[in-house]
FILUM-96365 format. One line per 4 residues: number of its first residue (from 1); their letters; for each residue x, y, z of C-alpha. Coordinates in steps of 0.1 Angstrom, whole numbers, always signed. Example, Ala and Ser with C-alpha at 12.3 -4.5 7.8 and 13.67 -1.06 7.14 Angstrom:
2
1	AS	+123:-45:+78 | +137:-11:+71
end
This chain:
92
1	MSTE	+0:+0:+0 | +14:+35:-8 | +20:+59:+20 | -8:+82:+7
5	DRVD	-33:+54:+5 | -24:+43:+41 | -27:+78:+55 | -60:+82:+37
9	SIQR	-72:+50:+52 | -61:+61:+87 | -78:+94:+83 | -111:+77:+73
13	AQNF	-111:+54:+103 | -143:+58:+123 | -132:+36:+152 | -102:+17:+167
17	DDLH	-110:-14:+146 | -109:+7:+114 | -76:+22:+126 | -62:-13:+133
21	DAMQ	-73:-24:+98 | -56:+7:+83 | -23:-2:+100 | -25:-39:+90
25	GFLE	+7:-48:+73 | +24:-15:+79 | +54:-28:+99 | +62:-54:+72
29	EAEG	+60:-28:+45 | +81:-3:+65 | +108:-29:+71 | +107:-39:+34
33	RYPA	+113:-3:+24 | +137:+5:+52 | +155:-27:+63 | +173:-9:+92
37	LAQA	+139:-7:+110 | +142:-44:+117 | +165:-34:+145 | +141:-8:+160
41	ATLK	+124:-32:+186 | +109:-5:+208 | +95:+14:+178 | +80:-18:+164
45	ACIG	+65:-28:+198 | +49:+7:+200 | +34:+4:+166 | +23:-32:+171
49	GSAF	+6:-22:+204 | -11:+8:+189 | +9:+32:+211 | +13:+56:+182
53	AQAV	+21:+87:+201 | +49:+69:+218 | +60:+55:+184 | +64:+90:+171
57	GELK	+90:+97:+199 | +107:+64:+194 | +110:+70:+157 | +126:+104:+163
61	QYQS	+150:+88:+187 | +159:+60:+163 | +165:+85:+135 | +189:+104:+158
65	LTGE	+207:+72:+167 | +211:+60:+131 | +214:+93:+113 | +188:+80:+88
69	TYPD	+154:+94:+80 | +122:+74:+74 | +98:+100:+60 | +71:+76:+49
73	VHRV	+71:+59:+83 | +70:+92:+100 | +40:+103:+80 | +20:+72:+87
77	VEAA	+29:+70:+124 | +20:+107:+129 | -13:+102:+111 | -20:+71:+133
81	AAKH	-11:+90:+165 | -34:+119:+155 | -63:+96:+146 | -58:+75:+178
85	AQLS	-59:+107:+199 | -91:+119:+180 | -108:+86:+186 | -98:+86:+223
89	GTNT	-110:+122:+227 | -75:+135:+236 | -51:+158:+219 | -15:+150:+208
end
């Protein structure tokens, strides 16, 4: 799935099940595009556990450690964090 399609799917989510469905397969796609992410255990755990706001911070920290950037991953995780906050009734 393209980054744009995934972000659109996230933004259309009406509930947590929809958000989960929108994120289905994301980690595998991200690792396929950016193999170094296979080493980002904490980031992957956050995404897998739907802790998207925490995942944003973990991604930033991982980027600092590696000196790499993962713009597609950042866009998707930011969108998921914002949607999760909206569905929860909180602000990020």
